[in-house]
C-alpha positions in Angstrom: -35.4 -18.0 68.6 -37.7 -15.2 67.1 -41.3 -15.7 67.5 -41.8 -15.2 63.8 -40.3 -18.8 62.9 -42.4 -20.6 65.7 -44.9 -22.9 64.0 -48.8 -22.7 64.9 -49.8 -24.8 67.9 -46.9 -24.3 70.0 -46.6 -22.8 73.4 -43.4 -20.6 74.1 -42.0 -18.4 76.7 -41.0 -14.8 75.9 -37.3 -14.3 76.8 -36.5 -10.9 75.5 -37.6 -8.1 73.1 -34.9 -6.8 70.8 -36.3 -3.5 70.0 -36.2 0.3 71.1 -37.9 1.6 74.2 -41.1 2.8 72.0 -41.8 -0.9 70.7 -40.9 -2.4 74.0 -43.4 -0.3 75.8 -46.0 -0.7 73.2 -45.7 -4.6 73.5 -45.4 -4.5 77.4 -48.8 -2.6 77.3 -50.3 -5.6 75.6 -48.8 -7.9 78.1 -46.0 -9.0 76.1 -43.3 -9.0 78.7 -40.2 -11.3 79.5 -41.4 -14.6 81.3 -44.9 -14.6 79.9 -46.4 -17.9 78.1 -47.6 -17.4 74.5 -49.4 -19.7 72.3 -49.0 -19.4 68.7 -52.4 -19.5 66.9 -51.3 -18.7 63.3 -48.0 -17.9 61.9 -47.6 -18.1 58.1 -44.7 -17.1 56.1 -46.1 -14.0 54.5 -49.0 -12.8 56.9 -49.2 -11.6 60.4 -48.4 -13.6 63.7 -51.6 -14.4 65.9 -50.9 -15.1 69.4 -52.9 -16.0 72.5 -51.8 -14.5 75.8 -53.9 -14.7 78.9 -57.2 -15.2 77.2 -56.5 -12.3 74.6 -55.5 -12.6 70.9 -52.8 -10.2 69.7 -51.9 -9.8 66.1 -48.3 -9.0 65.3 -46.7 -7.9 62.1 -43.7 -9.9 60.8 -41.3 -7.1 61.7 -42.4 -7.1 65.4 -42.4 -11.1 65.6 -38.7 -11.0 64.5 -37.9 -8.7 67.5 -39.4 -11.0 70.1 -37.1 -13.8 71.2 -38.8 -16.9 72.7 -37.8 -20.3 73.9 
């Protein structure tokens, strides 16, 4: 399922990023790589998605969040 539809408070594992190399590299530089565990802090229907990853908070736009596949 895409990260964009995960409700706040859940922990999920990143499975894949369905995007071009540019975005994949950008997300990888932030630590978003397959296998990493992510906690969703905030995820409203019309705002950014805020996640916690290894002690850091990352804000992702809706478009990016839809390209990140999690379980």
